[in-house]
NUFIPA-565718 format. One record per residue (C-alpha): residue number from 1; residue in one letter; chain; x, y, z. Coordinates in nm, 3 decimals. Example, Ala and Ser with C-alpha at 12.3 -4.5 7.8 and 13.67 -1.06 7.14 Angstrom:
<site><n>1</n><res>a</res><chain>A</chain><xx>1.230</xx><yy>-0.450</yy><zz>0.780</zz></site>
<site><n>2</n><res>s</res><chain>A</chain><xx>1.367</xx><yy>-0.106</yy><zz>0.714</zz></site>
! end
This chain:
<site><n>1</n><res>m</res><chain>A</chain><xx>3.783</xx><yy>1.334</yy><zz>-1.556</zz></site>
<site><n>2</n><res>a</res><chain>A</chain><xx>3.759</xx><yy>1.531</yy><zz>-1.876</zz></site>
<site><n>3</n><res>r</res><chain>A</chain><xx>3.591</xx><yy>1.878</yy><zz>-1.891</zz></site>
<site><n>4</n><res>q</res><chain>A</chain><xx>3.408</xx><yy>1.975</yy><zz>-2.199</zz></site>
<site><n>5</n><res>w</res><chain>A</chain><xx>3.242</xx><yy>2.298</yy><zz>-2.322</zz></site>
<site><n>6</n><res>d</res><chain>A</chain><xx>2.866</xx><yy>2.306</yy><zz>-2.300</zz></site>
<site><n>7</n><res>p</res><chain>A</chain><xx>2.734</xx><yy>2.578</yy><zz>-2.518</zz></site>
<site><n>8</n><res>e</res><chain>A</chain><xx>2.398</xx><yy>2.571</yy><zz>-2.372</zz></site>
<site><n>9</n><res>q</res><chain>A</chain><xx>2.527</xx><yy>2.651</yy><zz>-2.023</zz></site>
<site><n>10</n><res>h</res><chain>A</chain><xx>2.816</xx><yy>2.860</yy><zz>-2.151</zz></site>
<site><n>11</n><res>t</res><chain>A</chain><xx>3.069</xx><yy>2.683</yy><zz>-1.936</zz></site>
<site><n>12</n><res>f</res><chain>A</chain><xx>3.297</xx><yy>2.381</yy><zz>-1.904</zz></site>
<site><n>13</n><res>v</res><chain>A</chain><xx>3.139</xx><yy>2.078</yy><zz>-1.748</zz></site>
<site><n>14</n><res>d</res><chain>A</chain><xx>3.245</xx><yy>1.745</yy><zz>-1.630</zz></site>
<site><n>15</n><res>s</res><chain>A</chain><xx>3.217</xx><yy>1.487</yy><zz>-1.900</zz></site>
<site><n>16</n><res>f</res><chain>A</chain><xx>3.091</xx><yy>1.236</yy><zz>-1.621</zz></site>
<site><n>17</n><res>p</res><chain>A</chain><xx>2.795</xx><yy>1.350</yy><zz>-1.427</zz></site>
<site><n>18</n><res>a</res><chain>A</chain><xx>2.806</xx><yy>1.346</yy><zz>-1.076</zz></site>
<site><n>19</n><res>a</res><chain>A</chain><xx>2.654</xx><yy>1.055</yy><zz>-0.862</zz></site>
<site><n>20</n><res>p</res><chain>A</chain><xx>2.273</xx><yy>1.107</yy><zz>-0.780</zz></site>
<site><n>21</n><res>a</res><chain>A</chain><xx>2.228</xx><yy>1.300</yy><zz>-0.459</zz></site>
<site><n>22</n><res>r</res><chain>A</chain><xx>1.974</xx><yy>1.082</yy><zz>-0.291</zz></site>
<site><n>23</n><res>p</res><chain>A</chain><xx>2.199</xx><yy>0.777</yy><zz>-0.275</zz></site>
<site><n>24</n><res>k</res><chain>A</chain><xx>2.508</xx><yy>0.968</yy><zz>-0.168</zz></site>
<site><n>25</n><res>v</res><chain>A</chain><xx>2.292</xx><yy>1.115</yy><zz>0.128</zz></site>
<site><n>26</n><res>l</res><chain>A</chain><xx>2.187</xx><yy>0.769</yy><zz>0.213</zz></site>
<site><n>27</n><res>a</res><chain>A</chain><xx>2.529</xx><yy>0.624</yy><zz>0.198</zz></site>
<site><n>28</n><res>a</res><chain>A</chain><xx>2.658</xx><yy>0.882</yy><zz>0.405</zz></site>
<site><n>29</n><res>a</res><chain>A</chain><xx>2.371</xx><yy>0.863</yy><zz>0.645</zz></site>
<site><n>30</n><res>t</res><chain>A</chain><xx>2.428</xx><yy>0.482</yy><zz>0.658</zz></site>
<site><n>31</n><res>r</res><chain>A</chain><xx>2.794</xx><yy>0.518</yy><zz>0.759</zz></site>
<site><n>32</n><res>l</res><chain>A</chain><xx>2.756</xx><yy>0.817</yy><zz>1.014</zz></site>
<site><n>33</n><res>f</res><chain>A</chain><xx>2.453</xx><yy>0.696</yy><zz>1.177</zz></site>
<site><n>34</n><res>y</res><chain>A</chain><xx>2.626</xx><yy>0.355</yy><zz>1.251</zz></site>
<site><n>35</n><res>e</res><chain>A</chain><xx>2.947</xx><yy>0.495</yy><zz>1.359</zz></site>
<site><n>36</n><res>e</res><chain>A</chain><xx>2.834</xx><yy>0.799</yy><zz>1.554</zz></site>
<site><n>37</n><res>g</res><chain>A</chain><xx>2.471</xx><yy>0.721</yy><zz>1.631</zz></site>
<site><n>38</n><res>v</res><chain>A</chain><xx>2.146</xx><yy>0.848</yy><zz>1.478</zz></site>
<site><n>39</n><res>r</res><chain>A</chain><xx>2.091</xx><yy>1.125</yy><zz>1.727</zz></site>
<site><n>40</n><res>t</res><chain>A</chain><xx>2.430</xx><yy>1.275</yy><zz>1.719</zz></site>
<site><n>41</n><res>v</res><chain>A</chain><xx>2.472</xx><yy>1.349</yy><zz>1.316</zz></site>
<site><n>42</n><res>g</res><chain>A</chain><xx>2.304</xx><yy>1.660</yy><zz>1.196</zz></site>
<site><n>43</n><res>v</res><chain>A</chain><xx>2.199</xx><yy>1.783</yy><zz>0.860</zz></site>
<site><n>44</n><res>d</res><chain>A</chain><xx>2.510</xx><yy>1.999</yy><zz>0.843</zz></site>
<site><n>45</n><res>r</res><chain>A</chain><xx>2.730</xx><yy>1.685</yy><zz>0.875</zz></site>
<site><n>46</n><res>l</res><chain>A</chain><xx>2.526</xx><yy>1.474</yy><zz>0.626</zz></site>
<site><n>47</n><res>t</res><chain>A</chain><xx>2.534</xx><yy>1.734</yy><zz>0.361</zz></site>
<site><n>48</n><res>t</res><chain>A</chain><xx>2.912</xx><yy>1.773</yy><zz>0.412</zz></site>
<site><n>49</n><res>e</res><chain>A</chain><xx>2.989</xx><yy>1.416</yy><zz>0.390</zz></site>
<site><n>50</n><res>a</res><chain>A</chain><xx>2.750</xx><yy>1.347</yy><zz>0.098</zz></site>
<site><n>51</n><res>q</res><chain>A</chain><xx>2.891</xx><yy>1.652</yy><zz>-0.075</zz></site>
<site><n>52</n><res>v</res><chain>A</chain><xx>2.542</xx><yy>1.800</yy><zz>-0.129</zz></site>
<site><n>53</n><res>t</res><chain>A</chain><xx>2.382</xx><yy>2.125</yy><zz>-0.044</zz></site>
<site><n>54</n><res>k</res><chain>A</chain><xx>2.109</xx><yy>2.170</yy><zz>0.215</zz></site>
<site><n>55</n><res>a</res><chain>A</chain><xx>1.870</xx><yy>2.252</yy><zz>-0.072</zz></site>
<site><n>56</n><res>t</res><chain>A</chain><xx>1.944</xx><yy>1.928</yy><zz>-0.234</zz></site>
<site><n>57</n><res>f</res><chain>A</chain><xx>1.928</xx><yy>1.749</yy><zz>0.084</zz></site>
<site><n>58</n><res>y</res><chain>A</chain><xx>1.568</xx><yy>1.882</yy><zz>0.143</zz></site>
<site><n>59</n><res>k</res><chain>A</chain><xx>1.473</xx><yy>1.827</yy><zz>-0.211</zz></site>
<site><n>60</n><res>h</res><chain>A</chain><xx>1.507</xx><yy>1.445</yy><zz>-0.151</zz></site>
<site><n>61</n><res>f</res><chain>A</chain><xx>1.406</xx><yy>1.442</yy><zz>0.221</zz></site>
<site><n>62</n><res>a</res><chain>A</chain><xx>1.127</xx><yy>1.646</yy><zz>0.371</zz></site>
<site><n>63</n><res>s</res><chain>A</chain><xx>1.323</xx><yy>1.649</yy><zz>0.706</zz></site>
<site><n>64</n><res>r</res><chain>A</chain><xx>1.605</xx><yy>1.476</yy><zz>0.881</zz></site>
<site><n>65</n><res>d</res><chain>A</chain><xx>1.339</xx><yy>1.251</yy><zz>1.053</zz></site>
<site><n>66</n><res>s</res><chain>A</chain><xx>1.218</xx><yy>1.138</yy><zz>0.717</zz></site>
<site><n>67</n><res>l</res><chain>A</chain><xx>1.586</xx><yy>1.034</yy><zz>0.633</zz></site>
<site><n>68</n><res>v</res><chain>A</chain><xx>1.620</xx><yy>0.853</yy><zz>0.954</zz></site>
<site><n>69</n><res>q</res><chain>A</chain><xx>1.278</xx><yy>0.669</yy><zz>0.859</zz></site>
<site><n>70</n><res>e</res><chain>A</chain><xx>1.428</xx><yy>0.575</yy><zz>0.519</zz></site>
<site><n>71</n><res>y</res><chain>A</chain><xx>1.743</xx><yy>0.450</yy><zz>0.690</zz></site>
<site><n>72</n><res>i</res><chain>A</chain><xx>1.540</xx><yy>0.241</yy><zz>0.928</zz></site>
<site><n>73</n><res>d</res><chain>A</chain><xx>1.336</xx><yy>0.100</yy><zz>0.613</zz></site>
<site><n>74</n><res>l</res><chain>A</chain><xx>1.663</xx><yy>0.027</yy><zz>0.438</zz></site>
<site><n>75</n><res>l</res><chain>A</chain><xx>1.805</xx><yy>-0.150</yy><zz>0.747</zz></site>
<site><n>76</n><res>c</res><chain>A</chain><xx>1.490</xx><yy>-0.356</yy><zz>0.778</zz></site>
<site><n>77</n><res>a</res><chain>A</chain><xx>1.493</xx><yy>-0.459</yy><zz>0.403</zz></site>
<site><n>78</n><res>k</res><chain>A</chain><xx>1.865</xx><yy>-0.557</yy><zz>0.436</zz></site>
<site><n>79</n><res>d</res><chain>A</chain><xx>1.782</xx><yy>-0.766</yy><zz>0.752</zz></site>
<site><n>80</n><res>q</res><chain>A</chain><xx>1.492</xx><yy>-0.934</yy><zz>0.561</zz></site>
<site><n>81</n><res>q</res><chain>A</chain><xx>1.707</xx><yy>-1.008</yy><zz>0.260</zz></site>
<site><n>82</n><res>a</res><chain>A</chain><xx>1.994</xx><yy>-1.158</yy><zz>0.486</zz></site>
<site><n>83</n><res>l</res><chain>A</chain><xx>1.754</xx><yy>-1.387</yy><zz>0.674</zz></site>
<site><n>84</n><res>a</res><chain>A</chain><xx>1.593</xx><yy>-1.482</yy><zz>0.339</zz></site>
<site><n>85</n><res>g</res><chain>A</chain><xx>1.928</xx><yy>-1.585</yy><zz>0.224</zz></site>
<site><n>86</n><res>a</res><chain>A</chain><xx>1.997</xx><yy>-1.794</yy><zz>0.537</zz></site>
<site><n>87</n><res>v</res><chain>A</chain><xx>1.666</xx><yy>-1.971</yy><zz>0.531</zz></site>
<site><n>88</n><res>k</res><chain>A</chain><xx>1.722</xx><yy>-2.069</yy><zz>0.155</zz></site>
<site><n>89</n><res>t</res><chain>A</chain><xx>2.057</xx><yy>-2.228</yy><zz>0.248</zz></site>
<site><n>90</n><res>g</res><chain>A</chain><xx>1.911</xx><yy>-2.471</yy><zz>0.515</zz></site>
<site><n>91</n><res>t</res><chain>A</chain><xx>1.722</xx><yy>-2.782</yy><zz>0.396</zz></site>
<site><n>92</n><res>t</res><chain>A</chain><xx>1.609</xx><yy>-2.860</yy><zz>0.752</zz></site>
<site><n>93</n><res>a</res><chain>A</chain><xx>1.498</xx><yy>-2.633</yy><zz>1.046</zz></site>
<site><n>94</n><res>r</res><chain>A</chain><xx>1.846</xx><yy>-2.710</yy><zz>1.217</zz></site>
<site><n>95</n><res>g</res><chain>A</chain><xx>2.017</xx><yy>-2.615</yy><zz>0.885</zz></site>
<site><n>96</n><res>v</res><chain>A</chain><xx>1.830</xx><yy>-2.288</yy><zz>0.864</zz></site>
<site><n>97</n><res>i</res><chain>A</chain><xx>1.899</xx><yy>-2.210</yy><zz>1.255</zz></site>
<site><n>98</n><res>d</res><chain>A</chain><xx>2.257</xx><yy>-2.296</yy><zz>1.178</zz></site>
<site><n>99</n><res>a</res><chain>A</chain><xx>2.271</xx><yy>-2.049</yy><zz>0.891</zz></site>
<site><n>100</n><res>v</res><chain>A</chain><xx>2.095</xx><yy>-1.760</yy><zz>1.085</zz></site>
<site><n>101</n><res>v</res><chain>A</chain><xx>2.343</xx><yy>-1.828</yy><zz>1.370</zz></site>
<site><n>102</n><res>e</res><chain>A</chain><xx>2.643</xx><yy>-1.812</yy><zz>1.116</zz></site>
<site><n>103</n><res>l</res><chain>A</chain><xx>2.495</xx><yy>-1.484</yy><zz>0.969</zz></site>
<site><n>104</n><res>v</res><chain>A</chain><xx>2.475</xx><yy>-1.320</yy><zz>1.309</zz></site>
<site><n>105</n><res>a</res><chain>A</chain><xx>2.816</xx><yy>-1.443</yy><zz>1.401</zz></site>
<site><n>106</n><res>g</res><chain>A</chain><xx>2.974</xx><yy>-1.301</yy><zz>1.089</zz></site>
<site><n>107</n><res>e</res><chain>A</chain><xx>2.830</xx><yy>-0.968</yy><zz>1.172</zz></site>
<site><n>108</n><res>i</res><chain>A</chain><xx>2.950</xx><yy>-0.967</yy><zz>1.519</zz></site>
<site><n>109</n><res>l</res><chain>A</chain><xx>3.293</xx><yy>-1.076</yy><zz>1.444</zz></site>
<site><n>110</n><res>a</res><chain>A</chain><xx>3.326</xx><yy>-0.835</yy><zz>1.157</zz></site>
<site><n>111</n><res>p</res><chain>A</chain><xx>3.578</xx><yy>-0.556</yy><zz>1.208</zz></site>
<site><n>112</n><res>g</res><chain>A</chain><xx>3.435</xx><yy>-0.239</yy><zz>1.345</zz></site>
<site><n>113</n><res>y</res><chain>A</chain><xx>3.125</xx><yy>-0.401</yy><zz>1.462</zz></site>
<site><n>114</n><res>r</res><chain>A</chain><xx>2.943</xx><yy>-0.165</yy><zz>1.686</zz></site>
<site><n>115</n><res>g</res><chain>A</chain><xx>2.620</xx><yy>-0.363</yy><zz>1.758</zz></site>
<site><n>116</n><res>s</res><chain>A</chain><xx>2.338</xx><yy>-0.382</yy><zz>1.538</zz></site>
<site><n>117</n><res>a</res><chain>A</chain><xx>2.271</xx><yy>-0.090</yy><zz>1.337</zz></site>
<site><n>118</n><res>l</res><chain>A</chain><xx>1.898</xx><yy>-0.152</yy><zz>1.355</zz></site>
<site><n>119</n><res>l</res><chain>A</chain><xx>1.883</xx><yy>-0.206</yy><zz>1.721</zz></site>
<site><n>120</n><res>n</res><chain>A</chain><xx>2.125</xx><yy>0.095</yy><zz>1.784</zz></site>
<site><n>121</n><res>a</res><chain>A</chain><xx>1.899</xx><yy>0.317</yy><zz>1.576</zz></site>
<site><n>122</n><res>v</res><chain>A</chain><xx>1.589</xx><yy>0.201</yy><zz>1.743</zz></site>
<site><n>123</n><res>a</res><chain>A</chain><xx>1.729</xx><yy>0.251</yy><zz>2.079</zz></site>
<site><n>124</n><res>a</res><chain>A</chain><xx>1.780</xx><yy>0.615</yy><zz>2.005</zz></site>
<site><n>125</n><res>y</res><chain>A</chain><xx>1.421</xx><yy>0.674</yy><zz>2.006</zz></site>
<site><n>126</n><res>p</res><chain>A</chain><xx>1.253</xx><yy>0.523</yy><zz>2.306</zz></site>
<site><n>127</n><res>d</res><chain>A</chain><xx>0.918</xx><yy>0.671</yy><zz>2.246</zz></site>
<site><n>128</n><res>r</res><chain>A</chain><xx>0.692</xx><yy>0.379</yy><zz>2.122</zz></site>
<site><n>129</n><res>d</res><chain>A</chain><xx>0.482</xx><yy>0.631</yy><zz>1.906</zz></site>
<site><n>130</n><res>h</res><chain>A</chain><xx>0.762</xx><yy>0.753</yy><zz>1.725</zz></site>
<site><n>131</n><res>p</res><chain>A</chain><xx>0.766</xx><yy>0.657</yy><zz>1.346</zz></site>
<site><n>132</n><res>v</res><chain>A</chain><xx>1.103</xx><yy>0.459</yy><zz>1.407</zz></site>
<site><n>133</n><res>q</res><chain>A</chain><xx>0.963</xx><yy>0.247</yy><zz>1.671</zz></site>
<site><n>134</n><res>v</res><chain>A</chain><xx>0.652</xx><yy>0.178</yy><zz>1.461</zz></site>
<site><n>135</n><res>r</res><chain>A</chain><xx>0.858</xx><yy>0.095</yy><zz>1.170</zz></site>
<site><n>136</n><res>m</res><chain>A</chain><xx>1.081</xx><yy>-0.152</yy><zz>1.393</zz></site>
<site><n>137</n><res>s</res><chain>A</chain><xx>0.765</xx><yy>-0.290</yy><zz>1.553</zz></site>
<site><n>138</n><res>a</res><chain>A</chain><xx>0.621</xx><yy>-0.377</yy><zz>1.203</zz></site>
<site><n>139</n><res>h</res><chain>A</chain><xx>0.953</xx><yy>-0.527</yy><zz>1.098</zz></site>
<site><n>140</n><res>a</res><chain>A</chain><xx>0.953</xx><yy>-0.753</yy><zz>1.411</zz></site>
<site><n>141</n><res>a</res><chain>A</chain><xx>0.601</xx><yy>-0.861</yy><zz>1.349</zz></site>
<site><n>142</n><res>s</res><chain>A</chain><xx>0.683</xx><yy>-0.953</yy><zz>0.986</zz></site>
<site><n>143</n><res>r</res><chain>A</chain><xx>0.946</xx><yy>-1.190</yy><zz>1.111</zz></site>
<site><n>144</n><res>r</res><chain>A</chain><xx>0.737</xx><yy>-1.386</yy><zz>1.357</zz></site>
<site><n>145</n><res>p</res><chain>A</chain><xx>0.574</xx><yy>-1.639</yy><zz>1.114</zz></site>
<site><n>146</n><res>h</res><chain>A</chain><xx>0.895</xx><yy>-1.697</yy><zz>0.947</zz></site>
<site><n>147</n><res>s</res><chain>A</chain><xx>1.054</xx><yy>-1.759</yy><zz>1.301</zz></site>
<site><n>148</n><res>r</res><chain>A</chain><xx>0.775</xx><yy>-1.983</yy><zz>1.403</zz></site>
<site><n>149</n><res>a</res><chain>A</chain><xx>0.784</xx><yy>-2.169</yy><zz>1.077</zz></site>
<site><n>150</n><res>v</res><chain>A</chain><xx>1.160</xx><yy>-2.228</yy><zz>1.099</zz></site>
<site><n>151</n><res>c</res><chain>A</chain><xx>1.127</xx><yy>-2.338</yy><zz>1.465</zz></site>
<site><n>152</n><res>g</res><chain>A</chain><xx>0.848</xx><yy>-2.578</yy><zz>1.375</zz></site>
<site><n>153</n><res>a</res><chain>A</chain><xx>0.647</xx><yy>-2.423</yy><zz>1.680</zz></site>
<site><n>154</n><res>p</res><chain>A</chain><xx>0.294</xx><yy>-2.387</yy><zz>1.680</zz></site>
<site><n>155</n><res>a</res><chain>A</chain><xx>0.170</xx><yy>-2.023</yy><zz>1.671</zz></site>
<site><n>156</n><res>g</res><chain>A</chain><xx>0.220</xx><yy>-1.854</yy><zz>2.005</zz></site>
<site><n>157</n><res>r</res><chain>A</chain><xx>0.445</xx><yy>-2.131</yy><zz>2.142</zz></site>
<site><n>158</n><res>s</res><chain>A</chain><xx>0.825</xx><yy>-2.129</yy><zz>2.169</zz></site>
<site><n>159</n><res>p</res><chain>A</chain><xx>1.007</xx><yy>-2.427</yy><zz>2.044</zz></site>
<site><n>160</n><res>f</res><chain>A</chain><xx>1.204</xx><yy>-2.422</yy><zz>2.353</zz></site>
<site><n>161</n><res>s</res><chain>A</chain><xx>0.936</xx><yy>-2.446</yy><zz>2.604</zz></site>
<site><n>162</n><res>s</res><chain>A</chain><xx>0.569</xx><yy>-2.480</yy><zz>2.626</zz></site>
<site><n>163</n><res>q</res><chain>A</chain><xx>0.540</xx><yy>-2.220</yy><zz>2.895</zz></site>
<site><n>164</n><res>r</res><chain>A</chain><xx>0.703</xx><yy>-1.924</yy><zz>2.684</zz></site>
<site><n>165</n><res>p</res><chain>A</chain><xx>0.540</xx><yy>-1.746</yy><zz>2.393</zz></site>
<site><n>166</n><res>c</res><chain>A</chain><xx>0.732</xx><yy>-1.761</yy><zz>2.070</zz></site>
<site><n>167</n><res>p</res><chain>A</chain><xx>0.896</xx><yy>-1.434</yy><zz>1.978</zz></site>
! end
């Protein structure tokens, strides 16, 4: 990386600007929260890993909890995209179910798999009124109509048994 003189700043600066702070913090949070747990990683660790100052962290996130909520939102979006991709590959209900099973199996068999990042994060917040739980509930509710459509089940009925409600 070349350094150039900046006459306005009266100093040498890198010719390539640093990566934006927000994505760096989110990338560090994504890795650390999955590897070590949402509750165990603090702001000090996040800022060190993301190579940002605390002031920069709080410029982008009102609190650590707001970062966790955004992390959950990212996981939910990733989950929705993965499921949408699996649904598009199947031409029949069976094909869609097979694609979803392959998607899940691929995640489970991946090196370093430590469980579902989304479920691990949600399990760290058992209070049903916590914003993380509220976000997960909304995510689960948004998936139900798609699950029912794929299964070919009438609303409220499981395709596996007429006695159990569909998830």
